[in-house]
Wavefront OBJ file of the C-alpha trace (Angstrom):
o trace
v 0.017 -0.004 0.020
v 1.273 3.410 -0.934
v 2.068 5.919 1.820
v -0.060 9.064 2.087
v 1.052 11.888 -0.220
v 0.714 15.507 0.734
v 0.507 18.645 -1.352
v 2.747 20.858 0.671
v 2.447 24.605 1.001
v 5.433 26.939 1.399
v 7.001 27.326 4.793
v 5.429 30.197 6.715
v 2.143 30.046 4.814
v -0.663 31.590 6.892
v -3.800 29.681 7.529
v -6.455 31.897 8.956
v -10.080 33.152 9.009
v -11.696 36.533 8.658
v -14.515 38.532 10.272
v -15.681 42.146 10.203
v -16.757 44.537 12.881
v -20.353 45.400 12.051
v -21.165 41.793 11.088
v -20.016 40.164 14.298
v -19.484 42.605 17.127
v -22.917 43.325 18.479
v -25.286 40.923 20.242
v -24.202 40.150 23.767
v -24.294 43.385 25.798
v -25.525 46.867 25.598
v -21.965 48.113 25.428
v -21.494 46.183 22.207
v -24.082 48.157 20.295
v -22.901 50.834 17.846
v -25.751 52.976 16.489
v -23.458 55.478 14.870
v -22.877 53.983 11.397
v -24.745 54.295 8.099
v -25.436 50.554 8.040
v -27.116 50.727 11.538
v -29.470 53.461 10.333
v -30.067 51.661 7.033
v -31.119 48.258 8.407
v -33.416 49.881 11.044
v -35.150 52.216 8.456
v -38.932 51.621 8.279
v -38.994 52.228 4.541
v -36.347 49.571 3.885
v -38.044 47.202 6.213
v -41.478 47.777 4.660
v -40.202 47.169 1.121
v -38.206 44.145 2.045
v -34.955 45.688 0.821
v -33.397 44.568 4.108
v -34.145 41.335 5.932
v -35.594 42.676 9.141
v -32.830 40.947 11.181
v -30.958 43.417 13.328
v -27.232 43.460 14.080
v -27.843 44.001 17.803
v -28.885 40.271 17.831
v -25.607 39.151 16.376
v -22.864 36.801 17.585
v -21.403 39.183 20.104
v -17.713 39.071 19.280
v -17.177 42.387 21.034
v -17.663 40.678 24.348
v -16.971 36.996 23.445
v -13.775 37.526 21.358
v -11.685 35.363 23.724
v -13.930 32.340 22.982
v -13.556 32.890 19.229
v -9.845 33.241 19.617
v -9.723 29.975 21.518
v -11.381 28.402 18.521
v -8.665 29.783 16.320
v -6.145 27.936 18.371
v -8.195 24.784 18.445
v -8.457 24.836 14.596
v -4.742 25.492 14.266
v -5.266 28.785 12.559
v -2.378 31.145 12.949
v -3.781 34.336 11.405
v -6.964 36.367 11.899
v -8.350 39.292 10.051
v -10.659 41.634 11.996
v -12.289 45.001 11.397
v -12.235 48.239 13.266
v -15.382 50.322 13.092
v -14.635 53.962 12.205
v -17.942 54.869 13.845
v -16.893 53.383 17.221
v -13.558 55.306 17.249
v -14.995 58.592 16.048
v -18.740 58.626 16.688
v -18.521 62.473 16.378
v -17.151 64.506 13.485
v -13.395 65.054 13.155
v -13.816 67.914 10.643
v -12.840 70.558 13.135
v -9.326 69.141 13.260
v -7.996 71.036 10.270
v -5.042 69.537 8.313
v -3.153 70.962 5.337
v -3.945 69.363 1.918
v -2.352 69.688 -1.474
v -4.337 69.433 -4.761
v -3.534 69.146 -8.420
v -6.214 69.183 -11.114
v -8.937 68.940 -8.453
v -7.227 65.677 -7.011
v -6.118 65.602 -3.365
v -2.463 64.509 -3.781
v -1.300 65.038 -0.135
v -2.781 65.142 3.322
v -0.361 66.503 5.926
v -0.911 65.041 9.357
v 1.350 66.100 12.235
v 1.515 65.050 15.789
v -0.515 68.067 17.015
v -3.347 66.886 14.714
v -3.216 63.413 16.212
v -3.356 64.906 19.756
v -6.491 66.885 18.755
v -8.015 63.710 17.315
v -7.166 61.990 20.571
v -9.341 64.403 22.485
v -12.320 63.541 20.292
v -11.843 59.843 20.038
v -13.890 57.229 21.958
v -11.240 55.816 24.207
v -13.394 53.061 25.633
v -13.765 51.672 22.145
v -10.057 52.224 21.295
v -8.924 50.439 24.544
v -11.356 47.553 23.848
v -9.864 47.047 20.388
v -6.477 47.042 21.969
v -7.566 44.276 24.368
v -8.794 42.282 21.448
v -5.550 42.594 19.594
v -3.482 41.852 22.742
v -5.407 38.656 23.203
v -4.588 37.585 19.678
v -0.941 38.472 20.049
v -0.772 36.599 23.362
v -1.929 33.496 21.422
v 0.770 34.205 18.666
v -1.879 34.819 16.009
v -0.811 37.105 13.219
v -3.046 40.183 13.216
v -4.621 41.776 10.068
v -6.564 44.896 10.665
v -9.143 46.297 8.213
v -9.946 49.956 8.641
v -13.040 50.062 6.458
v -15.367 47.182 5.730
v -18.379 48.876 4.062
v -19.617 50.943 6.989
v -19.186 54.698 7.493
v -19.929 57.025 10.451
v -23.286 58.628 10.117
v -21.640 62.056 10.135
v -19.805 60.974 6.956
v -22.756 59.264 5.230
v -26.427 59.620 5.954
v -27.909 57.023 3.527
v -31.495 58.028 4.213
v -30.981 61.644 3.341
v -28.953 60.601 0.301
v -31.634 58.233 -0.926
v -34.609 60.510 -0.247
v -32.934 63.430 -1.990
v -31.601 61.380 -4.879
v -28.065 62.192 -3.862
v -28.667 65.905 -3.488
v -28.469 66.046 0.299
v -26.032 64.433 2.612
v -23.531 63.900 4.033
v -22.869 61.728 0.927
v -20.003 59.466 1.993
v -17.610 58.586 -0.813
v -19.282 60.935 -3.213
v -17.674 63.752 -1.191
v -13.992 64.548 -1.411
v -13.898 65.530 2.259
v -14.262 61.901 3.103
v -10.783 61.327 1.667
v -9.299 63.750 4.230
v -11.405 62.397 7.167
v -10.418 58.783 6.347
v -6.756 59.684 6.126
v -6.945 61.316 9.584
v -8.649 58.175 10.956
v -5.976 55.911 9.422
v -3.161 58.053 10.820
v -4.731 57.978 14.241
v -5.162 54.193 14.249
v -1.564 53.704 13.234
v -0.473 56.067 15.980
v -2.410 54.208 18.587
v -2.304 50.601 17.540
v 0.548 50.349 15.046
v 2.842 48.761 17.589
v 0.568 45.707 17.637
v -0.630 45.246 14.076
v 1.193 43.037 11.594
v -0.794 43.943 8.400
v -3.053 46.904 7.681
v -5.973 46.863 5.251
v -7.365 50.141 4.106
v -10.567 48.963 2.399
v -12.426 45.762 1.951
v -13.923 45.307 -1.534
v -14.336 48.897 -2.642
v -15.680 47.958 -6.065
v -18.316 45.673 -4.399
v -20.031 48.182 -2.145
v -19.944 51.031 -4.616
v -21.375 48.857 -7.297
v -24.078 47.642 -4.919
v -24.899 51.103 -3.627
v -25.219 52.826 -6.985
v -25.810 50.196 -9.694
v -26.984 46.768 -8.315
v -29.366 48.583 -5.980
v -31.605 45.565 -5.380
v -28.838 44.046 -3.181
v -29.906 46.368 -0.390
v -26.724 48.364 0.105
v -26.921 51.985 1.115
v -27.948 54.382 -0.407
v -29.588 52.167 -3.097
v -29.730 55.030 -5.647
v -29.194 53.928 -9.226
v -26.585 56.338 -10.541
v -23.595 54.950 -12.583
v -21.804 58.330 -12.340
v -21.932 58.076 -8.560
v -20.345 54.632 -8.735
v -17.533 56.145 -10.803
v -17.015 59.210 -8.552
v -17.128 57.268 -5.283
v -14.581 54.711 -6.476
v -12.281 57.492 -7.695
v -12.443 59.043 -4.252
v -11.756 55.721 -2.524
v -8.673 55.126 -4.676
v -7.294 58.503 -3.627
v -8.257 57.885 0.059
v -6.280 54.552 -0.096
v -3.211 56.319 -1.371
v -3.339 59.057 1.254
v -4.101 56.534 4.020
v -1.145 54.385 2.788
v 1.132 57.342 3.276
v -0.319 58.172 6.694
v -0.032 54.558 7.893
v 3.623 54.474 6.778
v 4.346 57.719 8.627
v 2.621 56.926 11.903
v 3.013 53.129 12.282
v 4.161 52.436 15.763
v 6.833 49.747 14.885
v 7.958 51.134 11.558
v 7.197 47.840 9.816
v 3.747 48.485 8.474
v 2.651 46.159 5.627
v -0.230 47.834 3.888
v -2.668 46.303 1.412
v -6.182 46.580 -0.010
v -8.662 43.726 -0.298
v -10.171 43.315 -3.724
v -13.241 41.225 -4.537
v -12.256 39.242 -7.649
v -14.666 37.510 -9.912
v -13.018 36.178 -13.063
v -15.032 37.082 -16.133
v -15.812 34.565 -18.867
v -17.691 35.213 -22.175
v -20.937 33.432 -22.741
v -20.189 33.055 -26.467
v -17.146 33.629 -28.639
v -18.861 36.860 -29.830
v -18.702 38.092 -26.161
v -14.918 37.921 -25.882
v -14.360 41.690 -26.174
v -17.091 42.640 -23.693
v -15.731 40.082 -21.301
v -12.314 41.836 -21.465
v -13.993 45.122 -20.808
v -15.863 43.714 -17.772
v -12.662 42.160 -16.505
v -10.987 45.562 -16.590
v -13.782 47.339 -14.843
v -14.411 44.766 -12.121
v -10.959 43.231 -11.602
v -7.808 44.916 -12.875
v -8.581 48.681 -12.932
v -8.193 49.188 -9.246
v -4.951 47.290 -8.958
v -3.412 48.918 -12.111
v -4.076 52.243 -10.473
v -2.387 51.326 -7.167
v 0.618 49.733 -8.713
v 1.321 51.404 -12.097
v -0.450 54.721 -11.409
v -2.676 54.257 -14.440
v -6.320 55.217 -13.945
v -9.380 55.431 -16.202
v -11.351 57.912 -14.109
v -14.527 58.103 -16.290
v -14.655 54.469 -17.509
v -14.422 55.668 -21.118
v -11.343 53.749 -22.113
v -8.953 56.687 -21.696
v -6.279 56.185 -19.019
v -4.491 59.010 -17.255
v -1.280 58.966 -15.268
v -1.803 59.264 -11.547
v 1.738 59.286 -9.998
v 0.125 59.911 -6.564
v -1.489 56.458 -6.736
v 1.573 54.569 -7.980
v 3.270 51.934 -5.802
v 0.710 52.215 -2.997
v 0.437 48.447 -2.198
v 2.807 46.207 -0.189
v 0.548 43.221 -0.744
v -2.758 42.339 -2.242
v -5.761 40.687 -0.613
v -8.176 38.814 -2.859
v -11.694 37.777 -1.885
v -12.972 35.016 -4.167
v -16.433 33.408 -4.075
v -17.468 32.699 -7.688
v -17.114 33.765 -11.319
v -19.072 35.999 -13.733
v -20.236 35.028 -17.213
v -21.176 37.936 -19.379
v -22.726 38.761 -22.737
v -23.005 41.893 -24.764
v -25.686 44.185 -23.462
v -28.816 44.069 -25.705
v -29.291 47.100 -27.943
v -32.493 48.098 -26.194
v -30.691 48.538 -22.823
v -29.203 51.944 -21.966
v -25.394 52.198 -22.144
v -24.070 54.304 -19.388
v -20.345 54.410 -20.335
v -18.168 52.906 -23.025
v -16.983 50.177 -20.725
v -20.341 49.192 -19.254
v -21.396 47.427 -22.380
v -21.979 44.014 -20.827
v -24.399 42.207 -18.531
v -23.921 39.174 -16.328
v -25.801 36.064 -17.425
v -28.221 34.372 -15.047
v -27.557 30.787 -14.159
v -23.801 31.354 -13.507
v -21.712 32.826 -10.699
v -23.769 34.584 -8.050
v -26.929 34.651 -10.364
v -28.145 31.024 -9.632
v -31.004 29.511 -7.770
v -30.079 28.613 -4.204
v -29.294 24.968 -3.374
v -29.450 23.802 -6.935
v -27.255 23.412 -10.028
v -25.891 26.208 -12.230
v -26.352 26.134 -16.064
v -22.918 24.418 -16.052
v -24.203 21.705 -13.626
v -22.173 23.033 -10.692
v -23.622 22.916 -7.224
v -24.839 26.247 -5.746
v -24.853 27.567 -2.079
v -27.715 28.695 0.068
v -27.165 32.210 -1.406
v -27.290 30.884 -5.051
v -23.571 31.274 -5.694
v -22.104 28.710 -8.131
v -19.121 26.753 -6.821
v -16.405 27.366 -9.398
v -12.986 26.657 -7.813
v -11.074 26.927 -11.043
v -11.861 30.638 -11.045
v -9.676 31.104 -8.018
v -6.600 29.766 -9.862
v -7.467 31.818 -12.989
v -7.646 34.926 -10.745
v -4.353 34.210 -9.032
v -2.671 33.820 -12.395
v -4.136 37.100 -13.595
v -2.947 39.047 -10.580
v 0.450 37.456 -10.501
v 1.527 40.035 -13.111
v 1.422 42.790 -10.485
v 4.357 41.308 -8.616
v 2.763 41.610 -5.218
v 2.468 38.970 -2.439
v -1.141 37.719 -2.479
v -3.252 36.691 0.450
v -6.632 35.125 -0.104
v -8.416 37.139 2.494
v -11.928 35.672 1.957
v -13.120 32.385 0.501
v -16.226 30.825 1.815
v -19.702 29.558 1.305
v -23.172 30.079 2.737
v -24.094 26.552 3.770
v -26.176 26.295 6.906
v -26.334 22.431 6.829
v -22.612 22.048 6.016
v -23.477 20.037 2.904
v -20.975 21.645 0.548
v -18.413 23.353 2.740
v -15.912 20.482 2.893
v -16.094 20.214 -0.874
v -15.764 23.992 -1.200
v -12.766 24.255 1.080
v -10.761 21.394 -0.382
v -11.506 22.175 -4.014
v -10.434 25.778 -3.601
v -7.331 25.082 -1.518
v -6.303 22.603 -4.212
v -6.513 25.365 -6.761
v -4.334 27.604 -4.560
v -1.807 24.857 -4.352
v -1.787 24.435 -8.162
v -1.338 28.160 -8.591
v 1.736 28.191 -6.280
v 3.294 24.870 -7.430
v 2.595 24.970 -11.125
v 2.032 28.685 -12.018
v 4.558 30.094 -9.494
v 2.111 32.585 -8.071
v 3.357 34.086 -4.725
v 0.431 33.260 -2.370
v 1.244 33.822 1.225
v -1.951 32.847 3.049
v -5.488 31.538 2.954
v -8.257 32.963 5.117
v -11.664 31.343 5.214
v -14.810 33.539 5.465
v -15.996 33.379 8.075
v -14.764 32.067 11.400
v -18.245 32.331 12.828
v -21.702 32.886 11.472
v -22.389 36.578 11.030
v -24.764 39.309 10.020
v -24.702 39.101 6.239
v -25.611 42.757 5.517
v -29.112 43.118 3.877
v -29.566 39.408 3.991
v -29.361 39.312 7.795
v -28.643 36.002 9.656
v -30.047 33.583 7.149
v -26.814 33.113 5.159
v -24.444 31.128 7.398
v -20.753 31.230 6.270
v -19.165 30.153 9.507
v -16.791 27.377 10.298
v -18.449 27.713 13.617
v -22.224 27.673 14.055
v -23.754 30.494 16.212
v -26.914 29.931 18.247
v -28.042 33.531 18.145
v -30.277 33.140 21.242
v -27.631 31.602 23.565
v -24.461 32.813 21.658
v -23.194 29.255 21.905
v -20.386 28.447 19.441
v -20.435 24.971 17.869
v -17.890 23.981 15.248
v -19.131 22.409 12.028
v -17.474 19.225 10.741
v -15.896 21.245 7.868
v -13.949 23.280 10.427
v -11.965 20.149 11.362
v -11.030 19.567 7.726
v -9.444 22.977 7.544
v -7.747 22.238 10.848
v -6.196 19.144 9.337
v -4.863 21.076 6.392
v -3.543 23.913 8.565
v -1.976 21.618 11.080
v 0.084 19.908 8.333
v 0.588 22.967 6.170
v -0.408 20.587 3.491
v -3.395 19.137 1.646
v -3.491 15.355 2.161
v -4.044 13.626 -1.144
v -6.776 11.452 0.231
v -8.936 14.586 0.837
v -8.998 15.323 -2.876
v -11.840 12.851 -3.150
v -13.970 15.612 -1.621
v -13.036 18.006 -4.454
v -15.236 16.058 -6.810
v -18.669 17.721 -7.313
v -21.161 16.212 -4.774
v -24.574 15.075 -6.068
v -26.623 17.593 -4.074
v -29.830 16.643 -5.781
v -29.721 12.911 -4.887
l 1 2 3 4 5 6 7 8 9 10 11 12 13 14 15 16 17 18 19 20 21 22 23 24 25 26 27 28 29 30 31 32 33 34 35 36 37 38 39 40 41 42 43 44 45 46 47 48 49 50 51 52 53 54 55 56 57 58 59 60 61 62 63 64 65 66 67 68 69 70 71 72 73 74 75 76 77 78 79 80 81 82 83 84 85 86 87 88 89 90 91 92 93 94 95 96 97 98 99 100 101 102 103 104 105 106 107 108 109 110 111 112 113 114 115 116 117 118 119 120 121 122 123 124 125 126 127 128 129 130 131 132 133 134 135 136 137 138 139 140 141 142 143 144 145 146 147 148 149 150 151 152 153 154 155 156 157 158 159 160 161 162 163 164 165 166 167 168 169 170 171 172 173 174 175 176 177 178 179 180 181 182 183 184 185 186 187 188 189 190 191 192 193 194 195 196 197 198 199 200 201 202 203 204 205 206 207 208 209 210 211 212 213 214 215 216 217 218 219 220 221 222 223 224 225 226 227 228 229 230 231 232 233 234 235 236 237 238 239 240 241 242 243 244 245 246 247 248 249 250 251 252 253 254 255 256 257 258 259 260 261 262 263 264 265 266 267 268 269 270 271 272 273 274 275 276 277 278 279 280 281 282 283 284 285 286 287 288 289 290 291 292 293 294 295 296 297 298 299 300 301 302 303 304 305 306 307 308 309 310 311 312 313 314 315 316 317 318 319 320 321 322 323 324 325 326 327 328 329 330 331 332 333 334 335 336 337 338 339 340 341 342 343 344 345 346 347 348 349 350 351 352 353 354 355 356 357 358 359 360 361 362 363 364 365 366 367 368 369 370 371 372 373 374 375 376 377 378 379 380 381 382 383 384 385 386 387 388 389 390 391 392 393 394 395 396 397 398 399 400 401 402 403 404 405 406 407 408 409 410 411 412 413 414 415 416 417 418 419 420 421 422 423 424 425 426 427 428 429 430 431 432 433 434 435 436 437 438 439 440 441 442 443 444 445 446 447 448 449 450 451 452 453 454 455 456 457 458 459 460 461 462 463 464 465 466 467 468 469 470 471 472 473 474 475 476 477 478 479 480 481 482 483 484 485 486 487 488 489 490 491 492 493 494 495 496 497 498 499 500 501 502 503 504 505 506 507 508
């Protein structure tokens, strides 16, 4: 009988899990509740509740990580996970406006190219900050470090303080009244001040900083795919373009601030990009698939590496030296693919590069718990399992010569029917990308460690390795969690587990 063969990952490869602040923190105590963000206002809004745009589930009934973090950290250890990505809520640190702290800025061609933050500005911010929240985040990070868990901190995971973005005013005025969040250039300055302050206060404890999680996703959902229930749910493609432009500038200015004020002088700064490889439905759709791939996938990273930016999505790039070389590493979130076709002639065309539409029956546009048009199983959320797309994405982003971390990869699967297959099949693709395509992948983070509040969908979509009983807050690991533990413990994928990478017959 042959001995067991292992597909080995590089030494030092990080196995981890991810969570976010708003999705997990609340739910155990009154102190955990944060009513100061745009998402809090949004999911409590009577209009959104009445129309069904949001689920009716409320974040204050969530898993309670704010208070129970030490239990979740124990589970990280038990599952042999050595890295953890968490979020800090801007609205907790600065529940009140920081606009009165004036900082010098420099502009060229109406672009903010520099935000000057000095120690006196940080001291002024310190007088405004919520020190109870700041100290609590420090306790959370200290607990991770005590357990020798590598710490990834995300500064912005969708939510904004209500003084930066009032989504109800924005919606009801059709974007004429605000504050308007990322549609306003002032948000660039305020975010940079927030980033500098966090580096000043927590930089001595943080291994990796993340400026933004999935900027293309929440701007697209807020201003184009408005049925997804993201604030402010106003269909306006120009707003999508403007907000993403401002976020790119904010990342660059925050990158500089984090480098300046990092406490240990070793800040490694990245951005997390939601990647969905684009495939043409027909051979005739090859060109529009290339366009879609640029808009959704490579445009952001080209800007932050090469300083090339297409600000109006009209196919005309400009040079933005202030954006160039503003990434130390790249985080990729991968869930599924997109299949596109040319937009029908009767549809309005908003810009030159939005000349495509996604095809139903593939990617995230499938029926839940069924099969895609390609006979692939789908999750509780109707997302097609397509592990090959992860390898294709890694190969595509390899050209940017950045270390890559897979910062989210997971499945909504309440009954744990497909998660073992999902984890193994995707990790196999990561291994192939490293071993055969020579892509520099440094870590794999499953989304999510625990069940969480899945934005407008509420608690129904369960992504966790660990099941949460929302009434008792009991944590119960799912069987799939121990499969990931086996892989992490060995830093290798045992060959015998590859049997699980075959498509399960979910309809039998």
